C-alpha positions in Angstrom: 84.3 96.8 92.5 87.9 96.3 93.6 89.7 95.4 90.5 92.5 93.8 92.2 90.2 91.3 94.1 88.0 90.5 90.8 91.5 89.9 89.2 92.6 87.3 91.8 89.2 85.7 91.8 89.2 85.6 87.7 93.2 84.2 88.0 92.0 81.5 90.4 89.5 80.5 88.2 91.9 80.5 85.1 94.5 78.5 87.4 92.0 75.7 88.3 90.9 74.7 85.0 94.2 75.4 83.3 95.9 73.0 85.9 93.0 70.3 84.9 94.0 70.6 81.1 91.5 73.1 79.7 92.4 74.5 76.2 93.8 78.0 76.5 90.9 79.8 74.7 88.8 78.4 77.3 91.0 79.6 80.1 91.0 83.1 78.5 87.1 83.1 77.9 86.5 82.0 81.5 88.7 84.9 83.0 87.2 87.2 80.3 83.6 86.3 81.4 84.4 86.7 85.1 85.9 90.2 84.9 82.8 91.3 82.6 80.3 90.1 85.1 81.8 92.5 87.6 81.7 95.2 85.4 85.1 95.5 83.8 84.3 95.6 79.9 88.0 96.1 78.7 89.7 93.0 79.7 92.9 91.5 78.1 93.7 87.9 79.1 96.9 86.3 78.0 97.4 82.4 78.9 100.3 79.9 78.0 100.3 76.5 79.6 102.0 77.6 82.5 101.5 81.5 82.8 98.4 83.8 83.4 98.3 87.5 82.7 95.3 89.6 82.9 94.8 93.3 82.7 91.5 95.2 83.2 90.4 98.7 82.8 87.3 100.4 84.0 85.3 103.3 82.7 87.3 106.0 84.5 90.5 104.6 82.9 92.2 103.2 85.6 93.7 99.9 85.2 95.0 96.7 87.1 96.8 93.7 86.4 98.0 90.4 87.6 100.4 87.7 86.8 100.0 83.9 88.0 102.3 81.2 87.5 100.7 77.9 87.1 102.6 74.6 87.9 101.7 71.1 87.3 98.8 69.8 84.5 96.4 66.9 85.2 93.4 65.9 83.5 90.0 66.6 85.4 87.0 67.5 83.2 84.7 67.6 85.9 86.7 70.8 87.5 86.7 72.4 83.9 83.0 72.1 83.4 82.2 73.2 87.1 84.2 76.4 86.8 82.9 77.2 83.3 79.5 77.0 84.6 80.3 79.2 87.3 81.7 81.8 85.0 78.6 81.5 82.7 75.8 82.0 85.3 77.3 84.8 87.5 74.8 87.3 86.3 71.9 85.0 86.0 72.2 83.6 89.7 73.5 87.0 90.9 76.7 85.7 92.4 78.7 88.3 94.7 82.3 87.8 94.3 82.6 85.9 97.7 79.9 83.8 96.3 82.3 83.1 93.0 85.2 82.7 95.5 83.6 80.1 97.6 82.4 78.1 94.7 85.9 78.0 93.3 87.2 76.7 96.4 84.7 74.1 96.3 85.7 73.0 92.8 89.4 73.0 93.6 88.7 70.6 96.7 86.9 68.1 94.5 88.5 64.9 95.0 89.6 62.9 92.0 88.8 59.0 91.6 90.7 56.9 94.2 94.0 55.1 93.6 92.0 51.8 93.3 89.6 53.2 90.6 92.5 54.6 88.5 94.5 51.6 88.7 91.3 49.3 87.8 90.5 51.6 85.0 94.0 51.9 83.6 94.2 47.9 83.3 90.8 47.6 81.7 91.6 50.4 79.1 94.8 48.4 78.2 92.8 45.2 78.2 90.1 46.2 75.9 92.6 48.0 73.8 94.7 44.9 73.2 91.3 43.2 72.3 90.8 46.0 69.5 94.3 45.4 68.0 93.5 41.7 67.7 94.5 40.0 71.1 93.0 37.0 72.4 91.8 36.2 75.9 95.3 35.5 77.4 96.6 38.6 75.9 93.6 40.5 77.4 94.4 39.2 81.0 98.4 40.2 80.5 97.2 43.6 79.2 95.0 44.1 82.2 97.8 43.3 84.8 100.3 45.4 82.8 97.9 48.3 82.8 97.3 48.2 86.7 101.0 48.0 87.2 101.8 50.8 85.0 99.3 53.1 86.6 100.6 51.8 90.1 104.3 52.5 88.9 103.4 56.1 88.1 101.7 56.8 91.1 104.7 55.7 93.2 107.4 57.7 90.8 105.0 60.8 91.1 105.0 60.5 94.9 108.7 60.4 94.7 108.8 63.7 92.4 110.3 62.3 89.3 109.9 64.0 86.0 107.3 63.2 83.5 110.2 62.0 81.0 111.6 59.4 83.4 108.2 57.9 84.6 106.8 57.4 80.9 110.4 56.0 80.1 110.1 53.5 82.9 106.7 52.7 82.5 107.3 52.1 78.7 110.1 49.6 79.5 107.7 48.0 82.1 105.1 47.5 79.5 107.7 45.9 77.0 109.6 43.8 79.4 106.3 42.2 80.9 104.9 41.7 77.6 108.0 39.9 75.9 108.3 37.7 79.4 104.9 36.6 79.3 104.9 35.5 75.7 108.3 33.7 76.4 106.8 31.9 79.3 103.6 31.0 77.1 101.4 32.9 79.1 100.4 35.1 76.3 100.5 34.8 72.4 101.2 38.4 70.6 103.5 40.3 72.7 103.2 43.2 70.1 99.5 43.4 70.6 99.8 43.5 74.5 102.6 46.3 74.1 100.7 48.4 71.7 97.3 48.0 74.0 99.2 48.8 77.2 101.1 51.8 75.9 97.6 53.6 74.8 96.9 54.6 78.6 100.4 56.5 78.5 99.7 58.2 75.1 99.3 62.0 75.7 96.1 62.3 73.7 94.8 65.2 75.6 97.9 67.4 75.2 98.0 66.6 71.2 94.5 67.6 71.0 94.7 70.5 72.8 97.9 71.6 71.1 96.0 71.3 67.7 93.1 73.0 68.7 95.2 75.9 70.4 97.0 76.2 67.1 94.0 76.4 65.1 92.5 79.0 67.4 95.4 81.1 66.9 97.2 80.4 70.1 100.3 79.5 68.3 102.8 80.0 71.4 100.6 77.4 73.6 100.0 75.0 70.7 103.6 74.8 69.9 104.6 74.4 73.8 101.8 71.6 74.1 103.0 69.8 71.1 106.7 69.8 72.4 105.3 68.6 75.5 103.4 65.4 73.6 106.7 64.8 71.7 108.8 64.5 74.7 106.4 62.2 76.3 105.9 60.3 73.1 109.9 60.1 72.9 110.2 59.0 76.5 107.7 56.0 75.9 109.5 55.2 72.8 112.8 55.1 74.3 111.8 52.9 77.3 109.9 50.2 75.1 112.6 50.5 72.4 115.3 50.1 74.7 113.9 46.9 76.4 112.8 45.3 73.1 116.4 46.1 71.4 118.0 44.1 74.5 115.6 41.4 74.8 116.3 40.6 71.0 120.2 40.9 71.5 120.3 38.9 74.7 
């Protein structure tokens, strides 16, 4: 078996699930499983949140390695699940290397939910979080509208290739401004509840969870990097929301 080709397929699988928000240990495990399934028993995989390094060695002592740079991270649990299943059933289903590569290409082409579904889901999440924190039906409606608008704004800013810090700052400011404006116009009652509920869709919950899990698993570098990323996102949300609330109080 061609070591370089196996490495490319393993790195390809790792890239897909790393970009989809998988934990570091899961990426390394998936890469190792694929290499083992094609006859490479000595596999060293080192993964951070944006780099994949793999080295394999065959029975005759010959080794090969590959390094892949990974840019951009989203959340797509469906892709993680499917790649994970492919790596676990290579031997059972007698997949060839071409079969695995083709299946990975199919997974990568999976379309995410439509913009309409994402916008509606964001509005629904914001609205129901508002109810959880004690809002009434008017707060619920305003939170729903804010959640939809926040998601739409985020999509637009990503299309314009804005960075995550700027996007979260603008979205946080938008949430605070509309919540305060709606209560001042008597369209809603509890501005604080609306703000908290609407901000929940921006909170980097998956990044925080993954960073804690990576740290516990011993991947300290990835854990620290993930925590820093989550802190920056939370800081951006706080800056946007805090500035608007301060200006509103002063003016």
